[in-house]
N, CA and C atoms of all chains as a GROMACS GRO file, in nm:
protein
  654
    1MET      N    1   8.257  10.503   9.126
    1MET     CA    2   8.350  10.394   9.096
    1MET      C    3   8.402  10.399   8.952
    2LEU      N    4   8.315  10.439   8.862
    2LEU     CA    5   8.351  10.426   8.722
    2LEU      C    6   8.431  10.544   8.669
    3GLU      N    7   8.439  10.649   8.750
    3GLU     CA    8   8.518  10.764   8.706
    3GLU      C    9   8.667  10.733   8.728
    4ASP      N   10   8.750  10.824   8.683
    4ASP     CA   11   8.894  10.812   8.701
    4ASP      C   12   8.951  10.683   8.641
    5VAL      N   13   8.926  10.669   8.513
    5VAL     CA   14   8.966  10.548   8.441
    5VAL      C   15   9.119  10.533   8.440
    6VAL      N   16   9.187  10.646   8.422
    6VAL     CA   17   9.334  10.640   8.414
    6VAL      C   18   9.393  10.589   8.546
    7ARG      N   19   9.346  10.647   8.655
    7ARG     CA   20   9.394  10.605   8.787
    7ARG      C   21   9.369  10.456   8.810
    8LYS      N   22   9.247  10.413   8.780
    8LYS     CA   23   9.213  10.272   8.800
    8LYS      C   24   9.301  10.180   8.713
    9GLY      N   25   9.327  10.225   8.591
    9GLY     CA   26   9.413  10.146   8.502
    9GLY      C   27   9.553  10.132   8.559
   10ARG      N   28   9.604  10.242   8.615
   10ARG     CA   29   9.738  10.238   8.673
   10ARG      C   30   9.741  10.151   8.800
   11LEU      N   31   9.637  10.163   8.882
   11LEU     CA   32   9.630  10.078   9.002
   11LEU      C   33   9.623   9.931   8.962
   12LEU      N   34   9.551   9.904   8.854
   12LEU     CA   35   9.539   9.767   8.804
   12LEU      C   36   9.675   9.714   8.758
   13ASP      N   37   9.751   9.799   8.690
   13ASP     CA   38   9.887   9.760   8.648
   13ASP      C   39   9.973   9.726   8.769
   14LEU      N   40   9.961   9.806   8.874
   14LEU     CA   41  10.046   9.789   8.991
   14LEU      C   42  10.005   9.671   9.079
   15TYR      N   43   9.875   9.666   9.111
   15TYR     CA   44   9.829   9.569   9.210
   15TYR      C   45   9.747   9.456   9.152
   16GLY      N   46   9.729   9.453   9.020
   16GLY     CA   47   9.649   9.349   8.956
   16GLY      C   48   9.684   9.207   9.003
   17PRO      N   49   9.816   9.177   9.016
   17PRO     CA   50   9.853   9.041   9.057
   17PRO      C   51   9.803   9.004   9.197
   18LEU      N   52   9.755   9.100   9.274
   18LEU     CA   53   9.704   9.068   9.407
   18LEU      C   54   9.553   9.041   9.406
   19LEU      N   55   9.487   9.068   9.293
   19LEU     CA   56   9.343   9.039   9.283
   19LEU      C   57   9.323   8.892   9.250
   20THR      N   58   9.199   8.844   9.263
   20THR     CA   59   9.170   8.708   9.217
   20THR      C   60   9.171   8.712   9.063
   21GLU      N   61   9.188   8.595   9.003
   21GLU     CA   62   9.192   8.584   8.857
   21GLU      C   63   9.066   8.645   8.795
   22LYS      N   64   8.950   8.614   8.855
   22LYS     CA   65   8.823   8.662   8.801
   22LYS      C   66   8.809   8.814   8.816
   23GLN      N   67   8.850   8.866   8.930
   23GLN     CA   68   8.846   9.011   8.952
   23GLN      C   69   8.935   9.083   8.852
   24ARG      N   70   9.052   9.026   8.829
   24ARG     CA   71   9.147   9.092   8.738
   24ARG      C   72   9.092   9.092   8.596
   25ARG      N   73   9.035   8.979   8.554
   25ARG     CA   74   8.977   8.973   8.419
   25ARG      C   75   8.864   9.074   8.405
   26CYS      N   76   8.782   9.081   8.509
   26CYS     CA   77   8.669   9.174   8.510
   26CYS      C   78   8.718   9.319   8.493
   27MET      N   79   8.819   9.356   8.570
   27MET     CA   80   8.874   9.491   8.563
   27MET      C   81   8.936   9.518   8.426
   28GLU      N   82   9.008   9.420   8.373
   28GLU     CA   83   9.073   9.439   8.243
   28GLU      C   84   8.969   9.458   8.133
   29MET      N   85   8.861   9.379   8.141
   29MET     CA   86   8.756   9.392   8.039
   29MET      C   87   8.692   9.530   8.045
   30TYR      N   88   8.675   9.580   8.166
   30TYR     CA   89   8.610   9.710   8.180
   30TYR      C   90   8.705   9.825   8.148
   31PHE      N   91   8.823   9.822   8.207
   31PHE     CA   92   8.912   9.938   8.194
   31PHE      C   93   9.006   9.933   8.074
   32ASP      N   94   9.050   9.815   8.033
   32ASP     CA   95   9.143   9.807   7.920
   32ASP      C   96   9.069   9.780   7.788
   33MET      N   97   8.968   9.692   7.793
   33MET     CA   98   8.901   9.653   7.670
   33MET      C   99   8.770   9.730   7.648
   34ASP      N  100   8.734   9.807   7.750
   34ASP     CA  101   8.618   9.896   7.735
   34ASP      C  102   8.486   9.820   7.709
   35LEU      N  103   8.472   9.700   7.762
   35LEU     CA  104   8.346   9.625   7.748
   35LEU      C  105   8.240   9.682   7.844
   36SER      N  106   8.114   9.661   7.809
   36SER     CA  107   8.005   9.706   7.896
   36SER      C  108   7.984   9.604   8.008
   37LEU      N  109   7.910   9.645   8.111
   37LEU     CA  110   7.882   9.554   8.222
   37LEU      C  111   7.810   9.429   8.174
   38SER      N  112   7.716   9.446   8.079
   38SER     CA  113   7.643   9.330   8.026
   38SER      C  114   7.737   9.234   7.954
   39GLU      N  115   7.828   9.291   7.874
   39GLU     CA  116   7.925   9.207   7.803
   39GLU      C  117   8.017   9.131   7.899
   40ILE      N  118   8.061   9.203   8.003
   40ILE     CA  119   8.147   9.138   8.103
   40ILE      C  120   8.071   9.026   8.173
   41GLY      N  121   7.944   9.054   8.208
   41GLY     CA  122   7.860   8.952   8.270
   41GLY      C  123   7.852   8.826   8.184
   42GLU      N  124   7.830   8.848   8.055
   42GLU     CA  125   7.821   8.734   7.963
   42GLU      C  126   7.951   8.654   7.962
   43GLU      N  127   8.063   8.724   7.952
   43GLU     CA  128   8.194   8.658   7.949
   43GLU      C  129   8.219   8.573   8.073
   44LEU      N  130   8.178   8.628   8.188
   44LEU     CA  131   8.208   8.562   8.315
   44LEU      C  132   8.092   8.476   8.365
   45HIS      N  133   7.986   8.468   8.285
   45HIS     CA  134   7.868   8.390   8.324
   45HIS      C  135   7.809   8.438   8.456
   46ILE      N  136   7.800   8.569   8.469
   46ILE     CA  137   7.733   8.628   8.586
   46ILE      C  138   7.640   8.736   8.534
   47SER      N  139   7.552   8.788   8.622
   47SER     CA  140   7.457   8.892   8.580
   47SER      C  141   7.528   9.026   8.563
   48ARG      N  142   7.457   9.120   8.501
   48ARG     CA  143   7.510   9.256   8.486
   48ARG      C  144   7.539   9.314   8.625
   49GLN      N  145   7.446   9.291   8.719
   49GLN     CA  146   7.464   9.340   8.856
   49GLN      C  147   7.584   9.272   8.921
   50GLY      N  148   7.601   9.143   8.892
   50GLY     CA  149   7.715   9.068   8.945
   50GLY      C  150   7.847   9.126   8.895
   51ALA      N  151   7.849   9.163   8.768
   51ALA     CA  152   7.969   9.223   8.710
   51ALA      C  153   7.997   9.358   8.778
   52TYR      N  154   7.889   9.435   8.799
   52TYR     CA  155   7.904   9.565   8.865
   52TYR      C  156   7.962   9.548   9.006
   53ASP      N  157   7.906   9.451   9.081
   53ASP     CA  158   7.952   9.427   9.218
   53ASP      C  159   8.098   9.382   9.220
   54MET      N  160   8.135   9.298   9.123
   54MET     CA  161   8.273   9.250   9.118
   54MET      C  162   8.370   9.364   9.088
   55LEU      N  163   8.332   9.450   8.993
   55LEU     CA  164   8.413   9.568   8.961
   55LEU      C  165   8.430   9.657   9.084
   56LYS      N  166   8.320   9.674   9.156
   56LYS     CA  167   8.322   9.763   9.271
   56LYS      C  168   8.414   9.707   9.380
   57ARG      N  169   8.403   9.577   9.404
   57ARG     CA  170   8.489   9.515   9.507
   57ARG      C  171   8.635   9.517   9.466
   58ALA      N  172   8.662   9.484   9.339
   58ALA     CA  173   8.800   9.481   9.291
   58ALA      C  174   8.860   9.622   9.299
   59SER      N  175   8.779   9.718   9.260
   59SER     CA  176   8.821   9.857   9.263
   59SER      C  177   8.854   9.900   9.406
   60HIS      N  178   8.771   9.858   9.499
   60HIS     CA  179   8.794   9.889   9.640
   60HIS      C  180   8.925   9.824   9.687
   61SER      N  181   8.949   9.700   9.645
   61SER     CA  182   9.072   9.631   9.683
   61SER      C  183   9.195   9.707   9.634
   62LEU      N  184   9.190   9.753   9.508
   62LEU     CA  185   9.304   9.826   9.451
   62LEU      C  186   9.332   9.953   9.530
   63GLU      N  187   9.225  10.025   9.564
   63GLU     CA  188   9.243  10.149   9.641
   63GLU      C  189   9.297  10.118   9.780
   64ASN      N  190   9.253  10.006   9.834
   64ASN     CA  191   9.300   9.965   9.966
   64ASN      C  192   9.450   9.932   9.963
   65TYR      N  193   9.494   9.863   9.858
   65TYR     CA  194   9.637   9.834   9.845
   65TYR      C  195   9.717   9.963   9.831
   66GLU      N  196   9.665  10.058   9.752
   66GLU     CA  197   9.734  10.185   9.735
   66GLU      C  198   9.743  10.261   9.867
   67GLN      N  199   9.635  10.252   9.945
   67GLN     CA  200   9.633  10.321  10.074
   67GLN      C  201   9.740  10.264  10.168
   68ARG      N  202   9.769  10.134  10.152
   68ARG     CA  203   9.870  10.071  10.237
   68ARG      C  204  10.012  10.089  10.183
   69LEU      N  205  10.030  10.071  10.053
   69LEU     CA  206  10.167  10.070   9.997
   69LEU      C  207  10.207  10.201   9.928
   70HIS      N  208  10.109  10.282   9.886
   70HIS     CA  209  10.137  10.412   9.822
   70HIS      C  210  10.230  10.402   9.701
   71LEU      N  211  10.223  10.295   9.625
   71LEU     CA  212  10.315  10.280   9.511
   71LEU      C  213  10.290  10.386   9.404
   72LEU      N  214  10.163  10.414   9.377
   72LEU     CA  215  10.130  10.513   9.274
   72LEU      C  216  10.189  10.648   9.312
   73ALA      N  217  10.164  10.688   9.434
   73ALA     CA  218  10.214  10.818   9.482
   73ALA      C  219  10.367  10.820   9.481
   74ARG      N  220  10.428  10.709   9.524
   74ARG     CA  221  10.575  10.706   9.529
   74ARG      C  222  10.634  10.709   9.389
   75TYR      N  223  10.574  10.633   9.296
   75TYR     CA  224  10.627  10.631   9.160
   75TYR      C  225  10.613  10.768   9.094
   76ASP      N  226  10.502  10.835   9.120
   76ASP     CA  227  10.483  10.969   9.063
   76ASP      C  228  10.592  11.064   9.112
   77ALA      N  229  10.626  11.053   9.240
   77ALA     CA  230  10.728  11.141   9.297
   77ALA      C  231  10.865  11.112   9.234
   78VAL      N  232  10.898  10.984   9.218
   78VAL     CA  233  11.026  10.946   9.156
   78VAL      C  234  11.028  10.988   9.009
   79ARG      N  235  10.916  10.963   8.941
   79ARG     CA  236  10.904  10.999   8.798
   79ARG      C  237  10.927  11.148   8.778
   80ASP      N  238  10.867  11.230   8.866
   80ASP     CA  239  10.884  11.376   8.858
   80ASP      C  240  11.032  11.413   8.867
   81LYS      N  241  11.102  11.349   8.960
   81LYS     CA  242  11.244  11.381   8.977
   81LYS      C  243  11.325  11.339   8.854
   82ILE      N  244  11.296  11.220   8.803
   82ILE     CA  245  11.370  11.173   8.686
   82ILE      C  246  11.344  11.264   8.565
   83ASP      N  247  11.219  11.306   8.547
   83ASP     CA  248  11.186  11.396   8.437
   83ASP      C  249  11.264  11.528   8.451
   84GLU      N  250  11.269  11.576   8.574
   84GLU     CA  251  11.341  11.702   8.600
   84GLU      C  252  11.490  11.685   8.570
   85VAL      N  253  11.547  11.572   8.608
   85VAL     CA  254  11.688  11.546   8.580
   85VAL      C  255  11.712  11.544   8.428
   86GLU      N  256  11.622  11.480   8.355
   86GLU     CA  257  11.636  11.475   8.209
   86GLU      C  258  11.635  11.615   8.149
   87ARG      N  259  11.544  11.698   8.199
   87ARG     CA  260  11.539  11.837   8.149
   87ARG      C  261  11.669  11.911   8.181
   88LEU      N  262  11.720  11.891   8.303
   88LEU     CA  263  11.843  11.959   8.344
   88LEU      C  264  11.962  11.914   8.258
   89LEU      N  265  11.968  11.784   8.230
   89LEU     CA  266  12.080  11.733   8.150
   89LEU      C  267  12.077  11.788   8.008
   90ASP      N  268  11.956  11.811   7.959
   90ASP     CA  269  11.943  11.865   7.824
   90ASP      C  270  12.004  12.004   7.811
   91ARG      N  271  12.009  12.075   7.923
   91ARG     CA  272  12.065  12.211   7.917
   91ARG      C  273  12.218  12.209   7.918
   92GLU      N  274  12.274  12.099   7.967
   92GLU     CA  275  12.419  12.078   7.962
   92GLU      C  276  12.502  12.195   8.013
   93GLU      N  277  12.460  12.248   8.125
   93GLU     CA  278  12.540  12.354   8.190
   93GLU      C  279  12.589  12.300   8.324
   94PRO      N  280  12.709  12.346   8.368
   94PRO     CA  281  12.768  12.292   8.492
   94PRO      C  282  12.674  12.302   8.612
   95GLN      N  283  12.607  12.414   8.627
   95GLN     CA  284  12.524  12.428   8.747
   95GLN      C  285  12.400  12.338   8.743
   96THR      N  286  12.347  12.312   8.621
   96THR     CA  287  12.231  12.223   8.613
   96THR      C  288  12.274  12.079   8.638
   97LEU      N  289  12.399  12.049   8.603
   97LEU     CA  290  12.452  11.914   8.627
   97LEU      C  291  12.457  11.886   8.777
   98GLU      N  292  12.499  11.985   8.853
   98GLU     CA  293  12.506  11.968   8.998
   98GLU      C  294  12.367  11.943   9.057
   99ARG      N  295  12.272  12.022   9.009
   99ARG     CA  296  12.134  12.006   9.058
   99ARG      C  297  12.079  11.868   9.018
  100ALA      N  298  12.115  11.823   8.900
  100ALA     CA  299  12.071  11.691   8.853
  100ALA      C  300  12.125  11.581   8.944
  101LYS      N  301  12.251  11.594   8.980
  101LYS     CA  302  12.311  11.494   9.070
  101LYS      C  303  12.240  11.492   9.205
  102GLN      N  304  12.211  11.612   9.253
  102GLN     CA  305  12.144  11.625   9.382
  102GLN      C  306  12.008  11.555   9.379
  103LEU      N  307  11.932  11.580   9.272
  103LEU     CA  308  11.799  11.519   9.258
  103LEU      C  309  11.808  11.366   9.254
  104LEU      N  310  11.904  11.317   9.178
  104LEU     CA  311  11.921  11.171   9.170
  104LEU      C  312  11.951  11.113   9.307
  105HIS      N  313  12.031  11.186   9.381
  105HIS     CA  314  12.070  11.143   9.514
  105HIS      C  315  11.951  11.135   9.608
  106GLU      N  316  11.850  11.218   9.580
  106GLU     CA  317  11.732  11.224   9.668
  106GLU      C  318  11.631  11.113   9.640
  107ILE      N  319  11.648  11.046   9.525
  107ILE     CA  320  11.548  10.945   9.487
  107ILE      C  321  11.553  10.826   9.582
  108GLU      N  322  11.438  10.796   9.640
  108GLU     CA  323  11.428  10.681   9.730
  108GLU      C  324  11.340  10.574   9.671
  109LEU      N  325  11.388  10.452   9.677
  109LEU     CA  326  11.308  10.340   9.625
  109LEU      C  327  11.300  10.229   9.728
  110MET      N  328  11.440   7.967  10.685
  110MET     CA  329  11.360   8.089  10.705
  110MET      C  330  11.441   8.203  10.768
  111LEU      N  331  11.532   8.164  10.859
  111LEU     CA  332  11.596   8.269  10.937
  111LEU      C  333  11.718   8.329  10.867
  112GLU      N  334  11.758   8.265  10.758
  112GLU     CA  335  11.871   8.319  10.684
  112GLU      C  336  11.825   8.440  10.602
  113ASP      N  337  11.918   8.504  10.539
  113ASP     CA  338  11.888   8.616  10.452
  113ASP      C  339  11.812   8.728  10.523
  114VAL      N  340  11.874   8.775  10.631
  114VAL     CA  341  11.811   8.877  10.714
  114VAL      C  342  11.790   9.007  10.638
  115VAL      N  343  11.888   9.042  10.554
  115VAL     CA  344  11.878   9.167  10.480
  115VAL      C  345  11.758   9.165  10.385
  116ARG      N  346  11.747   9.055  10.310
  116ARG     CA  347  11.634   9.042  10.217
  116ARG      C  348  11.500   9.050  10.290
  117LYS      N  349  11.488   8.978  10.401
  117LYS     CA  350  11.363   8.980  10.478
  117LYS      C  351  11.332   9.120  10.530
  118GLY      N  352  11.436   9.190  10.573
  118GLY     CA  353  11.416   9.327  10.622
  118GLY      C  354  11.364   9.417  10.512
  119ARG      N  355  11.418   9.398  10.392
  119ARG     CA  356  11.374   9.482  10.279
  119ARG      C  357  11.231   9.446  10.239
  120LEU      N  358  11.201   9.317  10.238
  120LEU     CA  359  11.064   9.276  10.205
  120LEU      C  360  10.966   9.331  10.308
  121LEU      N  361  11.010   9.333  10.434
  121LEU     CA  362  10.926   9.386  10.542
  121LEU      C  363  10.900   9.536  10.521
  122ASP      N  364  11.004   9.608  10.479
  122ASP     CA  365  10.987   9.750  10.450
  122ASP      C  366  10.885   9.771  10.339
  123LEU      N  367  10.892   9.686  10.237
  123LEU     CA  368  10.805   9.703  10.120
  123LEU      C  369  10.662   9.658  10.145
  124TYR      N  370  10.649   9.538  10.200
  124TYR     CA  371  10.515   9.477  10.209
  124TYR      C  372  10.459   9.471  10.351
  125GLY      N  373  10.535   9.522  10.448
  125GLY     CA  374  10.490   9.517  10.587
  125GLY      C  375  10.346   9.563  10.607
  126PRO      N  376  10.305   9.673  10.539
  126PRO     CA  377  10.168   9.721  10.558
  126PRO      C  378  10.061   9.621  10.514
  127LEU      N  379  10.100   9.516  10.442
  127LEU     CA  380  10.001   9.416  10.400
  127LEU      C  381   9.989   9.301  10.500
  128LEU      N  382  10.079   9.296  10.597
  128LEU     CA  383  10.070   9.192  10.700
  128LEU      C  384   9.969   9.233  10.808
  129THR      N  385   9.930   9.138  10.893
  129THR     CA  386   9.848   9.176  11.008
  129THR      C  387   9.937   9.252  11.105
  130GLU      N  388   9.875   9.329  11.192
  130GLU     CA  389   9.948   9.407  11.292
  130GLU      C  390  10.043   9.318  11.374
  131LYS      N  391   9.990   9.202  11.416
  131LYS     CA  392  10.069   9.112  11.500
  131LYS      C  393  10.186   9.050  11.422
  132GLN      N  394  10.160   9.012  11.298
  132GLN     CA  395  10.267   8.958  11.214
  132GLN      C  396  10.377   9.060  11.194
  133ARG      N  397  10.336   9.183  11.167
  133ARG     CA  398  10.434   9.289  11.143
  133ARG      C  399  10.520   9.313  11.267
  134ARG      N  400  10.455   9.320  11.382
  134ARG     CA  401  10.530   9.341  11.506
  134ARG      C  402  10.628   9.228  11.530
  135CYS      N  403  10.580   9.107  11.506
  135CYS     CA  404  10.664   8.987  11.523
  135CYS      C  405  10.789   8.995  11.434
  136MET      N  406  10.769   9.031  11.307
  136MET     CA  407  10.880   9.041  11.213
  136MET      C  408  10.976   9.152  11.254
  137GLU      N  409  10.920   9.265  11.296
  137GLU     CA  410  11.006   9.378  11.336
  137GLU      C  411  11.090   9.341  11.459
  138MET      N  412  11.029   9.272  11.554
  138MET     CA  413  11.104   9.233  11.674
  138MET      C  414  11.218   9.139  11.638
  139TYR      N  415  11.191   9.050  11.543
  139TYR     CA  416  11.293   8.953  11.506
  139TYR      C  417  11.402   9.014  11.417
  140PHE      N  418  11.359   9.084  11.311
  140PHE     CA  419  11.456   9.130  11.211
  140PHE      C  420  11.515   9.268  11.240
  141ASP      N  421  11.436   9.357  11.298
  141ASP     CA  422  11.489   9.492  11.324
  141ASP      C  423  11.546   9.504  11.465
  142MET      N  424  11.476   9.444  11.564
  142MET     CA  425  11.518   9.463  11.702
  142MET      C  426  11.602   9.346  11.753
  143ASP      N  427  11.611   9.242  11.670
  143ASP     CA  428  11.699   9.129  11.701
  143ASP      C  429  11.661   9.056  11.830
  144LEU      N  430  11.532   9.051  11.862
  144LEU     CA  431  11.488   8.976  11.981
  144LEU      C  432  11.487   8.826  11.952
  145SER      N  433  11.498   8.746  12.056
  145SER     CA  434  11.492   8.600  12.039
  145SER      C  435  11.346   8.555  12.028
  146LEU      N  436  11.326   8.433  11.984
  146LEU     CA  437  11.190   8.379  11.971
  146LEU      C  438  11.119   8.379  12.107
  147SER      N  439  11.194   8.345  12.214
  147SER     CA  440  11.133   8.345  12.349
  147SER      C  441  11.089   8.485  12.388
  148GLU      N  442  11.173   8.582  12.361
  148GLU     CA  443  11.140   8.722  12.395
  148GLU      C  444  11.017   8.770  12.317
  149ILE      N  445  11.014   8.734  12.188
  149ILE     CA  446  10.899   8.773  12.105
  149ILE      C  447  10.772   8.707  12.159
  150GLY      N  448  10.783   8.578  12.193
  150GLY     CA  449  10.669   8.506  12.251
  150GLY      C  450  10.616   8.578  12.374
  151GLU      N  451  10.708   8.619  12.461
  151GLU     CA  452  10.667   8.690  12.583
  151GLU      C  453  10.592   8.818  12.551
  152GLU      N  454  10.649   8.895  12.458
  152GLU     CA  455  10.589   9.023  12.419
  152GLU      C  456  10.447   9.006  12.366
  153LEU      N  457  10.429   8.899  12.286
  153LEU     CA  458  10.300   8.879  12.218
  153LEU      C  459  10.208   8.783  12.293
  154HIS      N  460  10.253   8.738  12.409
  154HIS     CA  461  10.176   8.643  12.491
  154HIS      C  462  10.144   8.516  12.413
  155ILE      N  463  10.245   8.465  12.345
  155ILE     CA  464  10.232   8.336  12.279
  155ILE      C  465  10.357   8.253  12.311
  156SER      N  466  10.355   8.125  12.276
  156SER     CA  467  10.470   8.038  12.308
  156SER      C  468  10.586   8.068  12.212
  157ARG      N  469  10.702   8.013  12.246
  157ARG     CA  470  10.818   8.027  12.158
  157ARG      C  471  10.786   7.965  12.022
  158GLN      N  472  10.721   7.847  12.025
  158GLN     CA  473  10.682   7.780  11.901
  158GLN      C  474  10.582   7.866  11.823
  159GLY      N  475  10.491   7.929  11.897
  159GLY     CA  476  10.392   8.017  11.834
  159GLY      C  477  10.460   8.133  11.763
  160ALA      N  478  10.562   8.188  11.827
  160ALA     CA  479  10.637   8.299  11.766
  160ALA      C  480  10.708   8.252  11.640
  161TYR      N  481  10.764   8.131  11.648
  161TYR     CA  482  10.833   8.074  11.533
  161TYR      C  483  10.736   8.055  11.416
  162ASP      N  484  10.618   7.999  11.448
  162ASP     CA  485  10.516   7.975  11.344
  162ASP      C  486  10.470   8.107  11.281
  163MET      N  487  10.453   8.208  11.365
  163MET     CA  488  10.407   8.337  11.314
  163MET      C  489  10.512   8.399  11.222
  164LEU      N  490  10.638   8.391  11.262
  164LEU     CA  491  10.748   8.442  11.178
  164LEU      C  492  10.751   8.369  11.044
  165LYS      N  493  10.731   8.238  11.049
  165LYS     CA  494  10.738   8.158  10.929
  165LYS      C  495  10.624   8.195  10.833
  166ARG      N  496  10.503   8.210  10.888
  166ARG     CA  497  10.389   8.245  10.804
  166ARG      C  498  10.404   8.386  10.747
  167ALA      N  499  10.448   8.480  10.831
  167ALA     CA  500  10.464   8.618  10.785
  167ALA      C  501  10.571   8.625  10.676
  168SER      N  502  10.679   8.550  10.699
  168SER     CA  503  10.788   8.545  10.604
  168SER      C  504  10.741   8.488  10.470
  169HIS      N  505  10.658   8.386  10.478
  169HIS     CA  506  10.601   8.324  10.358
  169HIS      C  507  10.513   8.426  10.284
  170SER      N  508  10.434   8.501  10.359
  170SER     CA  509  10.347   8.605  10.299
  170SER      C  510  10.430   8.707  10.224
  171LEU      N  511  10.539   8.753  10.286
  171LEU     CA  512  10.623   8.855  10.223
  171LEU      C  513  10.681   8.802  10.091
  172GLU      N  514  10.728   8.677  10.094
  172GLU     CA  515  10.785   8.619   9.972
  172GLU      C  516  10.677   8.602   9.865
  173ASN      N  517  10.556   8.571   9.910
  173ASN     CA  518  10.444   8.555   9.818
  173ASN      C  519  10.409   8.689   9.751
  174TYR      N  520  10.411   8.797   9.828
  174TYR     CA  521  10.386   8.930   9.769
  174TYR      C  522  10.494   8.966   9.669
  175GLU      N  523  10.619   8.935   9.704
  175GLU     CA  524  10.729   8.966   9.612
  175GLU      C  525  10.716   8.885   9.483
  176GLN      N  526  10.671   8.761   9.497
  176GLN     CA  527  10.653   8.676   9.380
  176GLN      C  528  10.546   8.734   9.286
  177ARG      N  529  10.447   8.801   9.344
  177ARG     CA  530  10.341   8.860   9.262
  177ARG      C  531  10.377   8.998   9.208
  178LEU      N  532  10.436   9.083   9.293
  178LEU     CA  533  10.458   9.222   9.252
  178LEU      C  534  10.602   9.253   9.210
  179HIS      N  535  10.698   9.172   9.252
  179HIS     CA  536  10.840   9.190   9.213
  179HIS      C  537  10.895   9.329   9.244
  180LEU      N  538  10.849   9.390   9.352
  180LEU     CA  539  10.897   9.526   9.382
  180LEU      C  540  11.046   9.529   9.412
  181LEU      N  541  11.092   9.431   9.489
  181LEU     CA  542  11.233   9.428   9.527
  181LEU      C  543  11.320   9.418   9.401
  182ALA      N  544  11.285   9.326   9.315
  182ALA     CA  545  11.362   9.307   9.191
  182ALA      C  546  11.354   9.432   9.104
  183ARG      N  547  11.235   9.493   9.095
  183ARG     CA  548  11.220   9.612   9.010
  183ARG      C  549  11.298   9.730   9.068
  184TYR      N  550  11.293   9.747   9.200
  184TYR     CA  551  11.366   9.859   9.261
  184TYR      C  552  11.515   9.842   9.244
  185ASP      N  553  11.563   9.718   9.256
  185ASP     CA  554  11.706   9.694   9.239
  185ASP      C  555  11.750   9.732   9.098
  186ALA      N  556  11.666   9.699   9.000
  186ALA     CA  557  11.699   9.730   8.860
  186ALA      C  558  11.703   9.882   8.840
  187VAL      N  559  11.604   9.954   8.895
  187VAL     CA  560  11.601  10.100   8.881
  187VAL      C  561  11.719  10.162   8.956
  188ARG      N  562  11.745  10.112   9.077
  188ARG     CA  563  11.855  10.162   9.160
  188ARG      C  564  11.989  10.149   9.086
  189ASP      N  565  12.008  10.034   9.022
  189ASP     CA  566  12.132  10.011   8.946
  189ASP      C  567  12.149  10.117   8.837
  190LYS      N  568  12.040  10.146   8.766
  190LYS     CA  569  12.047  10.247   8.659
  190LYS      C  570  12.077  10.385   8.715
  191ILE      N  571  12.010  10.420   8.825
  191ILE     CA  572  12.034  10.552   8.884
  191ILE      C  573  12.179  10.564   8.933
  192ASP      N  574  12.230  10.459   8.995
  192ASP     CA  575  12.369  10.461   9.041
  192ASP      C  576  12.465  10.480   8.924
  193GLU      N  577  12.437  10.411   8.814
  193GLU     CA  578  12.520  10.421   8.694
  193GLU      C  579  12.515  10.564   8.639
  194VAL      N  580  12.395  10.623   8.637
  194VAL     CA  581  12.381  10.761   8.590
  194VAL      C  582  12.464  10.855   8.677
  195GLU      N  583  12.458  10.834   8.808
  195GLU     CA  584  12.536  10.920   8.898
  195GLU      C  585  12.686  10.910   8.869
  196ARG      N  586  12.732  10.788   8.846
  196ARG     CA  587  12.874  10.769   8.813
  196ARG      C  588  12.910  10.840   8.682
  197LEU      N  589  12.821  10.827   8.583
  197LEU     CA  590  12.846  10.889   8.453
  197LEU      C  591  12.851  11.041   8.465
  198LEU      N  592  12.758  11.097   8.544
  198LEU     CA  593  12.755  11.244   8.558
  198LEU      C  594  12.881  11.296   8.626
  199ASP      N  595  12.936  11.215   8.716
  199ASP     CA  596  13.057  11.256   8.786
  199ASP      C  597  13.174  11.273   8.690
  200ARG      N  598  13.169  11.202   8.577
  200ARG     CA  599  13.280  11.211   8.482
  200ARG      C  600  13.268  11.336   8.394
  201GLU      N  601  13.147  11.388   8.386
  201GLU     CA  602  13.124  11.516   8.318
  201GLU      C  603  13.186  11.526   8.179
  202GLU      N  604  13.168  11.421   8.101
  202GLU     CA  605  13.213  11.425   7.962
  202GLU      C  606  13.091  11.415   7.872
  203PRO      N  607  13.097  11.478   7.754
  203PRO     CA  608  12.978  11.480   7.667
  203PRO      C  609  12.922  11.342   7.636
  204GLN      N  610  13.011  11.247   7.606
  204GLN     CA  611  12.960  11.115   7.567
  204GLN      C  612  12.895  11.041   7.685
  205THR      N  613  12.947  11.066   7.808
  205THR     CA  614  12.885  11.000   7.924
  205THR      C  615  12.750  11.064   7.955
  206LEU      N  616  12.737  11.191   7.922
  206LEU     CA  617  12.610  11.262   7.943
  206LEU      C  618  12.501  11.200   7.855
  207GLU      N  619  12.537  11.169   7.732
  207GLU     CA  620  12.440  11.106   7.642
  207GLU      C  621  12.395  10.970   7.693
  208ARG      N  622  12.493  10.893   7.740
  208ARG     CA  623  12.462  10.760   7.795
  208ARG      C  624  12.374  10.774   7.920
  209ALA      N  625  12.402  10.875   8.001
  209ALA     CA  626  12.323  10.900   8.122
  209ALA      C  627  12.177  10.928   8.086
  210LYS      N  628  12.158  11.010   7.984
  210LYS     CA  629  12.022  11.044   7.939
  210LYS      C  630  11.949  10.920   7.892
  211GLN      N  631  12.022  10.838   7.818
  211GLN     CA  632  11.962  10.716   7.764
  211GLN      C  633  11.916  10.624   7.878
  212LEU      N  634  12.002  10.609   7.978
  212LEU     CA  635  11.968  10.524   8.093
  212LEU      C  636  11.843  10.576   8.165
  213LEU      N  637  11.839  10.706   8.187
  213LEU     CA  638  11.723  10.766   8.256
  213LEU      C  639  11.597  10.738   8.177
  214HIS      N  640  11.610  10.746   8.047
  214HIS     CA  641  11.496  10.726   7.958
  214HIS      C  642  11.443  10.581   7.968
  215GLU      N  643  11.533  10.491   8.001
  215GLU     CA  644  11.496  10.349   8.007
  215GLU      C  645  11.427  10.311   8.137
  216ILE      N  646  11.435  10.400   8.237
  216ILE     CA  647  11.380  10.365   8.369
  216ILE      C  648  11.228  10.356   8.363
  217GLU      N  649  11.177  10.241   8.405
  217GLU     CA  650  11.032  10.221   8.406
  217GLU      C  651  10.983  10.210   8.548
  218LEU      N  652  10.876  10.282   8.576
  218LEU     CA  653  10.817  10.274   8.711
  218LEU      C  654  10.668  10.249   8.700
   0.00000   0.00000   0.00000
């Protein structure tokens, strides 16, 4: 659960508003503020184990939302295309311009 | 509830996977397949009033998800920028190319 901090942080950015207030605070303290489980427990007036269980459940919820909506995967795909278009435009050649237009046309939101 | 069919259809595309199976089917029959409340009731073995209530609750859920995640609003904003970039690239002038790059750079996902 505790590995892949970057992924969890991004899932939290995307789906955080769907968590309960307490779950979201718990996740933010752990992933954004880097607090320990004991510190989070103190803040939320729950045990260290309680903080761990809350993190685990919240984390599971975030993964579950991603499994249903795939926002992370979709945004990565769109981001890749936009980055590629930016690189193509920097070259400022007619043929890269055509490819850039094509890529933009393929972007689905 | 029944107005704004286009908006509801788009919300259903975005958040449909978060509804229950029955709610999703109900919404699809009403908004995509254009069935009447009586027909939906028959399909789902519930009353016409039951179909109406289910549509209303599902519709409320979709609006609630949008209120939390703002995907529709965010996608519209990104779509507008991409459309503008496409128009700028079609003009193929140096100054529009710079503006196109700037717009792409502003896109947040």
